C-alpha positions as CSV (number, residue, x, y, z in Angstrom):
1,X,23.4,7.7,17.5
2,X,22.2,5.7,14.6
3,X,23.8,6.3,11.2
4,X,20.9,7.6,8.6
5,X,22.7,5.9,5.8
6,X,23.3,2.4,7.2
7,X,21.8,-0.6,5.5
8,X,19.5,-1.8,8.4
9,X,15.8,-1.7,8.0
10,X,14.3,1.9,8.4
11,X,10.5,2.7,9.1
12,X,8.7,3.5,5.8
13,X,5.4,5.3,5.1
14,X,2.8,3.1,3.8
15,X,-0.4,3.8,2.3
16,X,-3.3,1.5,2.9
17,X,-6.5,2.5,0.4
18,X,-9.2,0.3,2.1
19,X,-13.2,0.9,2.5
20,X,-13.4,-2.3,4.5
21,X,-13.1,-1.2,8.2
22,X,-12.7,-5.1,9.0
23,X,-9.9,-5.2,6.9
24,X,-8.3,-2.1,8.0
25,X,-8.3,-3.2,11.3
26,X,-6.6,-6.4,10.5
27,X,-4.0,-4.7,8.6
28,X,-3.3,-2.4,11.4
29,X,-2.8,-4.8,13.7
30,X,-0.8,-6.7,11.5
31,X,1.5,-3.3,11.3
32,X,1.3,-2.7,15.0
33,X,3.0,-6.2,15.9
34,X,5.6,-6.4,13.2
35,X,9.9,-5.8,14.0
36,X,10.0,-2.5,12.2
37,X,7.6,0.3,13.6
38,X,6.2,1.4,10.2
39,X,3.7,4.4,9.7
40,X,0.2,3.4,8.3
41,X,-1.9,6.1,6.7
42,X,-5.3,5.0,5.7
43,X,-7.7,6.4,3.2
44,X,-11.3,4.6,2.2
45,X,-11.6,5.5,-1.2
46,X,-9.9,6.4,-4.5
47,X,-10.4,9.9,-4.6
48,X,-8.9,10.2,-0.9
49,X,-6.0,8.0,-2.1
50,X,-5.1,10.6,-5.0
51,X,-5.5,13.5,-2.9
52,X,-3.1,12.0,-0.2
53,X,-0.6,11.0,-2.8
54,X,-0.8,14.4,-4.3
55,X,-0.6,16.1,-0.6
56,X,-3.7,18.2,-1.6
57,X,-6.3,19.6,0.6
58,X,-6.8,17.9,4.3
59,X,-3.7,15.9,3.0
60,X,-1.0,18.8,2.6
61,X,1.9,18.4,4.6
62,X,1.2,14.5,4.7
63,X,4.5,12.3,4.0
64,X,5.2,10.8,0.5
65,X,4.3,7.1,1.1
66,X,7.1,4.6,0.5
67,X,4.5,1.7,-0.6
68,X,1.1,1.9,-1.5
69,X,-1.6,-1.3,-0.7
70,X,-4.5,-0.9,-2.7
71,X,-7.6,-2.4,-2.9
72,X,-9.3,-2.8,-6.1
73,X,-13.0,-2.4,-5.3
74,X,-13.4,1.0,-4.1
75,X,-16.0,3.6,-3.7
76,X,-15.5,7.1,-5.7
77,X,-12.4,6.0,-7.8
78,X,-12.0,2.3,-8.4
79,X,-8.6,1.0,-7.5
80,X,-7.8,0.1,-11.1
81,X,-8.2,4.0,-12.0
82,X,-5.9,4.6,-8.9
83,X,-3.0,2.2,-10.0
84,X,-3.3,3.8,-13.5
85,X,-3.1,7.4,-12.3
86,X,-0.3,6.4,-9.9
87,X,2.0,4.9,-12.8
88,X,1.0,7.6,-15.1
89,X,2.2,10.3,-13.1
90,X,5.5,11.4,-13.3
91,X,5.9,12.3,-9.5
92,X,3.9,9.4,-8.2
93,X,5.0,6.4,-10.7
94,X,8.0,5.2,-8.6
95,X,6.0,4.4,-5.5
96,X,5.6,0.6,-5.3
97,X,1.9,-0.3,-5.4
98,X,0.7,-3.7,-4.1
99,X,-2.7,-4.8,-5.2
100,X,-4.4,-6.4,-1.8
101,X,-7.6,-7.5,-2.9
102,X,-10.2,-10.4,-2.6
103,X,-10.7,-10.6,-6.1
104,X,-9.0,-13.8,-7.8
105,X,-10.3,-13.1,-11.4
106,X,-7.7,-13.5,-14.0
107,X,-8.9,-10.6,-15.8
108,X,-8.1,-8.1,-12.7
109,X,-4.7,-9.9,-12.1
110,X,-3.6,-9.4,-15.6
111,X,-5.1,-5.8,-15.8
112,X,-3.3,-5.0,-12.6
113,X,-0.1,-6.0,-14.1
114,X,-0.6,-4.5,-17.1
115,X,-1.0,-1.1,-15.4
116,X,2.3,-1.9,-13.5
117,X,1.5,-3.0,-10.1
118,X,4.5,-3.9,-8.4
119,X,2.8,-7.0,-6.5
120,X,-1.1,-8.6,-6.5
121,X,-1.9,-10.3,-3.5
122,X,-5.4,-12.0,-2.9
123,X,-6.7,-11.2,0.4
124,X,-7.1,-14.3,2.8
125,X,-10.2,-15.0,4.6
126,X,-8.8,-16.8,7.5
127,X,-7.7,-14.0,10.2
128,X,-4.0,-15.3,11.0
129,X,-3.3,-16.0,7.4
130,X,-4.3,-12.5,6.5
131,X,-2.0,-10.8,9.5
132,X,0.5,-13.4,8.4
133,X,0.2,-11.9,4.6
134,X,0.5,-8.3,5.6
135,X,3.4,-8.9,7.9
136,X,5.3,-10.7,4.8
137,X,4.5,-7.6,2.4
138,X,5.8,-5.3,5.2
139,X,9.1,-7.3,5.7
140,X,9.7,-7.8,2.1
141,X,9.4,-3.9,1.5
142,X,11.2,-3.2,4.8
143,X,14.1,-5.7,5.1
144,X,14.7,-7.1,1.4
145,X,13.7,-4.3,-1.1
146,X,15.7,-1.2,-1.6
147,X,13.3,1.7,-1.7
148,X,14.2,5.2,-3.0
149,X,14.0,7.7,-0.3
């Protein structure tokens, strides 16, 4: 029997907010082949992201994510708005948010950090590099960082 209080890596709940099916597939594949089998939940727009995080409607009973991977350019509610709402919400602000986007614009990077993003990562266009980056994010938040339980 394992000790639930051990310091070893434990699977985490990850919410991916991404509207590009190709990027969803790549991220899913990266998670499937990682050391620790984390639980990846996917929503494709900002409104669904907030509903998932607040466990409203069809997301009632879903687990609270330990980590959010957030694209900035989303339909229905922009990723910047989602980030702002997460960090303004007393119940959600402690969830780490990694912006994972194609934008390399200085204004997006600066604004994301001003909105208290925990990291800003530009999506590589190369398949192998993309998978590698997602795995590194996953490894970092599972093996290195201590997350609130």
